[in-house]
Each structure stands twice: as structure tokens, then as C-alpha cells.
C-alpha positions in Angstrom: 0.0 0.0 0.0 1.3 3.6 -0.7 1.5 6.4 1.7 -0.9 9.0 0.8 -0.6 12.7 1.5 -3.6 13.4 3.8 -3.3 17.1 4.7 -1.1 20.3 3.9 -0.3 23.4 5.7 1.0 26.7 4.2 3.0 28.9 6.5 3.2 32.7 5.9 4.0 36.0 7.4 0.7 37.7 6.4 -2.3 35.3 6.7 -4.9 37.8 5.3 -2.8 38.4 2.2 -2.0 34.7 1.8 -5.6 33.7 2.2 -6.6 36.3 -0.5 -3.9 35.1 -2.9 -4.7 31.4 -2.8 -8.4 32.0 -2.6 -8.5 34.1 -5.8 -5.8 31.9 -7.6 -7.4 28.5 -7.0 -11.1 29.5 -6.0 -10.5 28.1 -2.6 -12.9 28.8 0.2 -10.8 29.9 3.2 -12.3 30.4 6.8 -10.6 31.9 9.6 -10.5 29.4 12.6 -8.4 30.6 15.6 -4.7 30.7 14.8 -5.1 29.2 11.4 -7.5 29.5 8.5 -9.0 26.2 7.0 -9.0 25.7 3.3 -11.8 24.1 1.5 -10.7 23.2 -1.9 -14.1 22.6 -3.1 -13.1 19.3 -4.7 -14.0 15.8 -4.0 -10.5 15.0 -5.4 -7.3 15.7 -3.4 -7.0 16.8 0.3 -7.8 19.8 2.4 -5.5 21.9 4.5 -4.8 25.2 6.3 -3.0 28.5 6.4 -1.2 29.7 9.5 1.0 32.6 10.5 3.4 31.6 13.4 4.3 35.2 14.2 7.9 34.0 14.2 10.4 32.2 11.8 9.9 30.3 9.8 7.5 32.6 8.2 7.3 31.0 4.8 7.0 27.1 4.5 4.8 24.5 3.2 4.4 21.0 5.0 2.5 18.0 4.0 1.3 15.1 6.1 1.7 11.7 5.0 -0.1 8.7 6.4 2.2 5.8 7.3 1.8 2.6 9.2 4.6 3.2 11.7 5.6 6.7 12.3 8.8 5.9 14.2 9.9 3.5 11.6 9.5 6.2 8.9 11.4 8.8 11.1 14.1 6.2 11.4 14.2 5.7 7.7 14.2 9.4 7.1 17.3 9.7 9.4 19.1 7.0 7.6 18.6 9.0 4.4 20.0 12.2 6.0 16.7 13.6 7.4 16.4 15.1 10.9 13.5 14.6 13.4 12.3 17.8 14.7 9.4 16.5 16.8 9.3 12.8 18.0 6.1 10.9 17.6 3.2 12.3 19.5 0.1 10.4 20.5 -3.2 12.3 19.9 -6.7 11.6 20.9 -7.7 9.9 17.7 -5.1 7.2 18.7 -3.0 8.2 15.7 0.4 9.7 16.2 2.5 12.5 14.5 6.1 13.0 14.0 7.9 15.8 12.2 11.0 15.6 10.2 13.0 18.0 8.0 14.0 16.7 4.5 17.6 16.7 3.5 16.7 16.6 -0.2 19.1 18.7 -2.3 
């Protein structure tokens, strides 16, 4: 089985400006929701995501979330390929876990 991308996040310095840009560019419906804005791509295909402005570095980034069977095994593999774990696996209420790593792709 493949590992699908299940969610995405766009980081920016100016959330309102970024919402306007992507909303107009792709016709996405974007709704403020606390510290982030949820993105409804208005499509049955693909995935949904959100825009956030952290208020500190990094200001501009894109993250994608990939579903894997074993988060720790995936992080270990990423490390063996030169990646770096930034946040180790975290259990969340849905009984899934998350882990974050920085790619070393060049």
C-alpha cells in the first residue's frame, strides 16, 4: 500500500494576504479558525489544508502530512537518508501519532 498525503499546511507572514492570494488563484474557500485558516478546496479529489501565520520564523513554509503505518519506523528511515527529526512521535486523541522531520533533499 502507498503512503498518501492526507493534509497540507501553508505557513506565511501575512495570513490575510496569503488567504486572498490562494483564494483568488484557485477559488478555494478559506475560513478563519483561531490561529489558522481552514482551506476548503471545493473538490471531491485531493485533500484539504490550512494556512497559518506563526508570528515568528519560519514565516514561509509548506508542510505536507503523509499517512504511514509506523511513524517511528518512517522517522528512522528518514534519518538513515539524512533527514532530521524535529518532533518525535506524539500520540493524539484519535489514537494516531504524528512525527515531524526535515527533509535533507537537495
